[in-house]
C-alpha positions in Angstrom: 49.7 11.8 123.9 53.0 9.9 124.2 54.3 12.3 126.9 51.6 11.1 129.2 53.1 7.6 129.2 56.8 8.5 129.1 58.6 7.4 132.3 60.8 10.2 133.4 62.2 8.3 136.4 65.6 6.7 135.6 65.6 2.9 135.7 66.5 1.1 138.9 69.1 -1.7 138.8 67.5 -5.0 139.8 69.5 -5.2 143.0 68.6 -1.6 144.0 64.9 -2.4 143.4 65.2 -5.6 145.5 66.9 -3.6 148.3 64.1 -1.0 148.2 61.5 -3.7 148.6 63.5 -5.4 151.3 64.0 -2.2 153.2 60.3 -1.3 153.1 59.4 -4.8 154.2 61.8 -4.6 157.2 60.6 -1.1 158.1 56.9 -1.9 158.1 57.6 -5.3 159.7 59.7 -3.9 162.5 57.2 -1.0 163.1 54.3 -3.5 163.1 56.2 -5.8 165.5 56.9 -2.8 167.8 53.2 -2.0 167.7 52.2 -5.5 168.6 54.7 -5.8 171.5 54.0 -2.4 172.8 50.2 -2.9 172.6 50.0 0.5 170.9 49.5 1.3 167.2 52.5 2.7 165.3 51.3 2.0 161.7 48.9 4.0 159.5 48.2 3.3 155.9 50.2 6.4 154.6 53.4 4.9 156.0 53.3 2.3 153.2 53.6 5.2 150.8 56.3 6.9 152.9 58.3 3.6 152.7 58.2 3.9 148.9 60.0 7.2 149.2 62.3 6.2 152.0 63.6 3.1 150.3 63.2 3.7 146.5 64.3 7.4 146.4 66.2 8.0 149.6 68.0 11.0 148.1 64.8 12.9 147.2 64.2 16.0 149.3 60.7 14.5 149.9 62.3 11.5 151.6 64.4 13.3 154.2 63.7 12.9 157.9 62.3 16.5 158.4 59.9 16.0 155.5 58.8 12.5 156.6 58.2 13.3 160.3 57.3 17.0 159.8 55.0 16.4 156.9 53.0 13.7 158.8 52.8 15.9 161.9 51.8 19.0 160.0 49.2 17.2 157.9 47.7 15.3 160.8 47.7 18.3 163.1 45.9 20.5 160.5 43.4 17.7 160.0 42.6 17.2 163.6 42.2 20.9 164.2 39.9 21.3 161.3 38.0 18.1 162.2 37.2 19.7 165.5 35.4 22.7 163.9 34.1 21.2 160.6 31.7 18.4 160.1 32.9 15.0 159.0 31.9 15.5 155.4 33.7 15.0 152.1 34.1 18.8 151.5 35.6 19.3 155.0 38.1 16.5 154.3 38.9 18.2 151.0 39.6 21.5 152.8 41.8 19.6 155.3 43.9 18.0 152.5 44.3 21.4 150.8 45.2 23.2 154.0 47.7 20.4 154.9 49.4 20.6 151.5 49.6 24.4 151.7 51.1 24.4 155.1 53.6 21.7 154.3 54.7 23.7 151.2 55.0 26.9 153.3 57.1 25.1 155.9 59.1 23.3 153.2 58.1 19.9 154.8 56.4 18.4 151.7 55.9 14.7 152.0 53.3 13.4 149.5 52.1 10.4 151.6 51.2 12.8 154.4 48.5 14.2 152.0 46.5 11.1 152.9 46.6 11.8 156.6 43.7 14.2 156.7 41.5 11.6 154.9 42.5 9.1 157.6 41.7 11.7 160.4 38.2 12.4 158.9 37.5 8.7 158.5 38.5 7.7 162.0 37.8 10.7 164.2 40.9 10.4 166.4 41.9 12.6 169.4 45.0 14.7 169.6 46.8 11.7 171.0 46.8 10.3 167.5 49.3 13.0 166.5 51.9 11.4 168.9 50.9 7.8 168.6 50.8 6.4 165.9 51.8 9.4 163.7 54.8 11.0 165.4 56.3 7.8 166.9 55.6 5.8 163.8 57.2 8.3 161.4 60.3 8.6 163.7 60.5 4.8 163.8 60.3 4.6 159.9 63.0 7.2 159.5 65.3 5.5 162.1 64.9 2.1 160.5 65.6 3.7 157.1 68.7 5.4 158.3 70.0 2.1 159.8 69.1 0.1 156.7 70.7 2.5 154.3 73.8 2.7 156.5 74.1 -1.1 156.4 73.7 -1.2 152.6 76.1 1.6 151.9 73.5 4.1 150.7 73.7 7.7 151.8 70.7 8.6 153.9 69.8 11.2 155.1 71.3 13.7 152.8 74.0 15.9 154.4 73.1 19.5 155.1 74.9 22.0 152.8 
């Protein structure tokens, strides 16, 4: 039973944990401010979870720009397409989540927070424009802010291509 409670993640130093929180606060704050001033939404709830990856584990393959932006676009696109042909029921949302995860895996664009995007789509019934704004533009904004933040704090992000 002990293995269920063992923490496999290495410990964060206090200043690294504080920087992760600060980076996420700045990213969500700047993206929210851009939304407010542009009069167009750029934030969706899964972006909070994306910020956890972008700022706490920036070297994870799941945190890289292609995964963040691509994962959100793939998951949302799959969900909107399925929502057009399936009813807005729990089982249809479940199918959309499964299909989104399968396609992200096949495309090597896995980003766990994007797994929530189909639930958001089925709950809010958006048009295809939702794929661009807030999903695409918001994800790009988060990645850009993360890159600037990490560069200013001396952290490598994104990972260099081999």
